[in-house]
Each structure stands twice: as C-alpha cells, then as structure tokens.
N, C-alpha and C positions, 0 to 999 in steps of 0.2 A: 360441815360446810364445805361448799365447791367455789370452783372458779370460772368463770367463763361466762359465756351467753351474754345478750343483749337487755339493756334494760327497757321501759316502753319507749324512751324517748332516742333511741336507737345507740344509745353511747354505751358502752366497754362496761359491766359489773365489777371488771375485779378493780379497776380506778388509776387513774393517773400514776400514784407513786407507782404500783407493782409495776405497771407496762414500762413505767422507766428504769426498775430496778431490773428486768426480765433483758432488757437491752445493754444496760451495764453489764449484766454478767456474759451475755453474748458476744459483747463488742470488745469491752477492756479485758474478759478474762478467759474470751474465748473459747466459752461453754459450752458444750451441745445442750439442744434442746431436753433431753431426757435429764443431763445433770442439774440444769437449772429449774426443770418439774422436780426435783428430788430436792433441790435444795430450798425451792416455794413448800414442798413438804414439810420440812425439816423444820425450817426458821417459822415461817409464819403460820404453820398448821392447816394449810388449804389442800384439800385435794385437787390434785394437779397432775396432766400429764401433758406429753411434749406439742399437743395439735392446740394445748390451749397456751403456752407460751409462744406458738407460734405463734397464734392470733392474737396476743397481747405486742409483740414485736411489731407486729404489721399495723395495730392499731398506732402504737409511738411512733411509727414513721409515718403514717398519715397527721397526725396531730402536728409533727413538726417537720412536715416537709417545707415549709415556704421559708426555716430559719437555717 
C-alpha cells in the first residue's frame, strides 16, 4: 500500500486524517518531513517519503486556508 497522488476527482488519495496528522507532527512536534515519513511507515504501514508528506501538508493547508 502506498500514499500520495491524486484521485480521479483531484482530491488527495491519502485522506484528510493523514494530512492533518502530518501537519500536527510538523507544527506541534517540530518533526522533519523525513521523521514524519518514517512515522507514517511505522505507525500506519504506508510506503511514504518526505515528498509525499510535504504534499499532504500542502493539501491540508489549502483545505484549511479560510479557517
């Protein structure tokens, strides 16, 4: 199983919860993208790298920009 990419409707395939989890780890825990990617692999069991984590953070930022 892997993470990343876009679904047919242009939405993130990794899901809102994973996007938010990545943001939490980046902001609240001050983890690097590499540390977050390793955590995703260890905790969730998804193949992940720092590029995909950065994409998840950007997706969450776009989703919550107005709040």
